[in-house]
N, C-alpha and C positions, 0 to 999 in steps of 0.2 A: 385215393389213399395209397400210400406206398406199401409194397409187399414186405412181409416180415423178413428180417435178415436171417442169415444162417446161424449156426451155433456160435455162441460167444465164449471166448476164453478170458476169464477175469484177469486184469493186470495184477502184477505182484504188489504187495503192500496194501494199504488202505485205499479203497475206492469210496468216493463220495457221490451220492445222488441227491439232488435237490427236488423235493416234492412240494408243490405249492398250489394255491387256488383258493378263491373265495367260497367255493362250494365245499364247506367244511366236512360234511358227512362223506362225500366222495373222496376227499383228500385223506381223511382218517382211515377209510376203508382201504385205500391204495397202500398206505403206510403199513397197515396191519397185514395186508397180503404180502408185502415185501419181507416183513419180519418172519412170516410163516414159510416163505419160499426160499429164503437165503440163510442157511445156517451160519452162525457167527456174525449176524447183523445186529446193529443197535439203531435206535432212533434218538436223535438229538433235537429237542424242541425248546424254543424260547417263547414263553407266553407273555405277550405284550399287554394283555388285558389288565395287568396289575401296575401298569406304568403310572397311573394316577397316584399310587401310593409311594412312588419313588423308586421302584425296583422292577426288574424283569426276572421272572422265575424260569430257571433252566432245569430241564429233566433229561436224563438219559435212561433209556429202558430197552430191554430186549423182549422177546416173545413171551416171557414169563412174568414180566413186571418191571417196576422201577429199580434201576441199579444205583443211581445217584440223583440227588436234587440239590439245587442251590439257587442263589440269587446273584444277579449282576446289577450293579448300580446304574442309574441313568447317566448318560454322557451328554452334557450340554442340553439337559432337559429333553432328550430325544431317546425314545425307547428303541428305535431302529438303529441309532448310533451305538447304543449299548449292545445290541445284538451283534453288530459288526465287530466291536472290540472283543467280545467274549467268544465268538464262534470259532475262529481259527485256533486259539489256544486249546479249546476243548477238543477240537478235531485232532490237533497234534498229540494231545495226551492219549487219545484213542489209538492213534497210529503207533505211538511209542510203546503201548502196552502189549502189542503184538497179538492180541486176542480177537481183534475185530476185523472181519473181512469186508463188510460194507457198512458205512455210516450213512444212514438216511437222515438228511436234514429236513425235517418237517417245518415248513415256514408257517408262521402265524398268518391269519386270514389275509390281511391286506399287504403283506410284504411281497415285493415283486422279485421273481427269480433272477432277473438279469443282474441286479446289484449284488445279490448274494453269490451267484456263480463267479462273478468277477472278483469278489473279496476272497473267496476260497482259493481260486486259482492264483491270485496275487500272493497268497500266503504259502505258496509252494506245495499245495496239495492237489490231488488229481480228481477232477470232477468227471465222472464217467457217464453221467446222465442228468437231464433236467426234465422233469415230468410235471405237467399241470393236470390235476384231477378235475373232471367236469361231470356234471349231471346234465344230459342233453335237454331235459325239460326245463332247466333253469337258465339256459343260455340266453334266450330272448328276454326274459324278465330282468336279468342282470345287465344286459347290454342297454336296456331301456331305462335303467335306474340312474337318474341324474342327481341323486342325493349326494351330498358331501359325505365322505367317510366319517367325519367327526359327528355328523348327525346320527350315524348308526353305531357309534362307539368303536369304530374301526381305524381311527387315525393313529398313525405311528409316531406322530410328534405334534406338538402344539401348533406348529406352523404348517401341518399337512393340509393342503387344499385340494387334494385329489377327490374324484368322485368314484362311486361304486362302478359306474359303467366304464370309465377310461382305465381304471385299475384292472378290472376283469379282462378287458380287451388286451392289455399288454401282457398279463399273465398267460392268457390263452395263446397269443401269437408268438411269444418268445420261445416257448418250449417245443422241441422237435417231436416230443411224445406226449400224447394225451391219454391219460388213464380214464376210461369212460365207464361211468356207472351204468349198471343194467337196470335202468329205470322203466318200470312197466307203464308209467304215465307218458313216456316220450313217444311221439309219433314220427312219421316219415319226414314231416316238415322240420321238426326239431333236429333230427339227425342230419338232414340235408343242410340246414343252416350251419351246423357245426362243421360239416365237411367243406362248405364253401368259404367259411371264414378262415380256415387254415387247411387248405387242400394238400399241402406237403407234409402235414403231420402224420406220424404213425399212430393210429388209434389202437389201443390195447384195452380189451375189457378187463375191468377190475375183478369180476367174478362174483361168487355168491356170498362174499363177506359184506357187501353193501347192506347197511341197515341191520347187520347181524353180528355185532361185537366190535365194529370199528369205531369205538367211542373216543379213541385217541389216548386212552389211559392204559391200554393193554390189559393184561390180566391183573388181578388184584396185587397190590404191592407186596403183601405179606407172602405171596407164593414164591417170591425170590427175594430174600432179605437184602437190604441195602448193602452194596459192596460184596455180595456173594461172588465167588470166583467163577469164571467161565473158562472152558478149555479151548486151546487152539484148534482150529478146524483144518483138517487135511483136505486139500483140493481133490486128491485122488479118491476120497470117500464120498464126495458130494453127489447128490442125485442130479439129473438133468435140470437145467434152469427153466423156469416157466417163462412165457412171453414177457410178462411184466419185469421179471428179474433180468432177462436178457436185455430189455430196453434200458434198465438201470445201469447196466455194465457195458453198454455198446460203445461208449466213447462220446465225448462232447468237445467241440471247438469253440471256445469263448469268443475269439476274434471273429470267426465266421458268423456266429450267432448275432453279434453286435452289428456286423455289416448287413445282415439280412433284415435288420430293423431300421437302418439308416434310410431316410427318404430318398437319397440319391441312388441307392442300389437295392432297395427293399425288394424282397420276393413277394410281390403283391399277387392276390388271387387273379385268376383268369376269368373270362366270360363263362357264365353258367346260367342255366335255367331249368330247374327240376323240382318237383314236389311242392310247387308254390313259392319257391325261393329263387331269387335272381341275383346275379352279380353283373353289374354294368361296369365295363372298363371304358373310360372316356379319355381319349388321347388326341390332342390337337397341337398344332405348331404356330399358334397365334396367342399373344398375351391377352390377359383379362383387362378390361377397363376397370380401374379400382373402384369407382363410385357405383357402377352397375353391379359389380360382384358383391360389394358390401351391402347394398340394398337387398340383394337376394339371399344373403347368408342364411337367414332363418329358414326359408323354404328349402334351400339345398341341404342344410344340416339335418332337418327333420324328415327329409325324404327317404332316408334309409336308417336301419338300425345301426349300421357301421359304415363309415367311409374314411378313407385315408389316401395318402399319396403326396405328390409334389405338384406345385403350381407356379405360374409365371405371371407377375403383375407388370403392366406396362410402365408404371411410374418408378418401378424398381427392377429394371430389366436385367441387371447383373446378379440378382439375389435369388437363390433357390429357396422357396418357401415350403414349409411342411404343413400339410393338412391332416388333422387327426380329430375325428368326431365320433362320439358315442353318447347315448343317453340324451340326445337333443342338444348337446353342448359341443362347441368347437374350440379346439386349441390350434392357433396359428403361430408359427415361429420361424425365424430365419435358420436355415441349415447351412449357411455359408454361401460362397459364390458358385454360380454355374461354372463348369470347367471352361466353357467357351469364353468366359470373361477374363480368364487368367492368361498371363504371358506364358510362352512355351517353357521358360526356365522354371516356372512354379509347378509344372506338372510332376516333376520328380518328387515333390513333397506330398503328392496326393497318393493315398493308398492304392495299390494295384487293383483291388476289387472294384474301386470306384471308377478308375480309368477304364477297366474292362466293361463295366456297365454302361458308361457313357459312349464307348466305341460301338456297342451293339445298337445304340439308338441315336446315332449321330446324324444330324441334318447338315447338308452342305452350306446352308445359309445361317442357321441358328445354332448349330452344334447340338449341345444337350438341352438347350432351353425348350421347355414344352409344358403342356398340361398332361399329367398322368394321374388321374383320380379314379378310385375304385369304390363302388357303392354296392353293399350287400344287404339284402333284407327280404323278408316275406312280403308278398303283395307289392313289389317295387314297381312304380310307374316309370318304366324305362324310357318310353318316348317322351313323356312330360318332363322328366328330369333332364334328358338330353337337350330338349328345346330350351329349357331354362338356362342351362349351362352355355349353350350356343349364344343366347341373347346377351350374355355377359362379356363375350369376347369383343375385341376392337372391331369396328366396322371396317369395310374396305377403305373408306376415306381416312379414318383414324390410323389404320395400319400403314397406309401409304405415306403419311406425314413423317414417319421415321422416328428414331429413338430420341432425338433431341426434343421433339414435340411430345413424345410419350412421357418423358420425365417431368414435363410441366403440368401433367394431369393432376387433379386434386389428390393428395395423399390420404385416401380414406382409411387406410389400414395402419396408420402410424400409432393410433391408440392401442390397437390390438398387439402391435409389435413393440409397444413401449419405446418408440423412437423419440 
C-alpha cells in the first residue's frame, strides 16, 4: 500500500472527482463522506435504472439535499451514451456558477470510470481524482460472478455484453484510490486479496458513515429546496482536508492511467503469498502452441479468481495478445504488434511509455515478445498452474523449427479473435 501523500492544495476553479464501483453501499457512503468533508461540494449522479422507460434521471445534490433534478433522453438507445452527452454540460454549468468547489461524479453501478474520466478531461474540465469504492468482503464474490450485467439489471445499453466480474475488475484496477468500507465481516484473506489485486492503489477508509446514512439520496430533499442558493466558499476558511478529500483533490493523469491498463505496459501485480492469497507471475520467452493452449483454456481460466497480462502465440508471432479473465470467463484480443516486429521507422509513432516498458524487458533475440501472465486468487495451486502453462509452450523441437514453421500451426484462436 502506498503511503498517504502530504497536504493537498486544491487547484483553482472546479475540481471533479469520479467515484464509481458496483459495491453500491460503499460507493454511496464514500460520496456522502466527501459531501460532509468538503464544503462547497455537490454530487452529480445519472441514474441509468430508468433507461427502459427511455430516459436517464440526473440529480445534483449537496450535503443538505437535492438542488436540481432532470432527465436526459437516451442517445442511440444507449443510457451510457446519454450520460456522456449530458455530463460535461452539467459540469460546465457548475463551473460557471462559481459556487462549487468540488463536483463529485457518482457513477451508476456498472459505469466504468475510465470512459467517464476521459470524457470529462476531453471536455476541458479538471479531473483531480478517480476513486472506486469497495467492500472487502464482496471482492471475491464479485470477481467470481460470471453473470451478464443484463441478467442483473445492470446493463448500460441493449448491446452491453459485459459480466459482473470483468466490469468489477476494471473498476477496481483503473482507480489509483480505493475507498474501503469498514466491513466487520471482512477477514484477513479478504483484505489481502484486495491488496494483491491492486497493490499500487492508495487505500483510504471511508469511515463510520458506511451503512449509516449513505443511501445515495443525501438528506431529505425538502431540507434544502430545489434551487436554493449556496454561498461561495473561501479556501482560507476551510478546515484541514480528510484523507478521502485529499485523495479526491490530489490530481489525476488520464493518459498515464490508460497506459497503466494497456497490456503492453500495464502495471501488473508482483509475486505475493500471504493470508491464504497468492499471486503468481509467470514470465517466459517461448511462444505458446495454439492448440495446446486452447485445449487448456478452461483449466487455466478457472485456476484463479483473476488473471491478466499479455501472451505470445506461435502461429501469430508478431501479434501482442491481451489476456483478461475473471468470473471463469476469458477475453482474448489483439493489442497490436509486438514492437520487435515493427521497422525502426515505425517506433516514432509508438507512445514513449510503451517504448520504455519494452526497453525494460527487451530480449536480445525476441525483443519484447514474451509470456507475462499474472494470476491472483485465494488457495491458488501455484505449482499445478505453472506446470499446466509450461505444457502449453512449444517443445524444444517445435521451437527449433523456426517462425515459418510456427505460422503453419493450426490457428486455434481465430474464432476467439474473430479473424
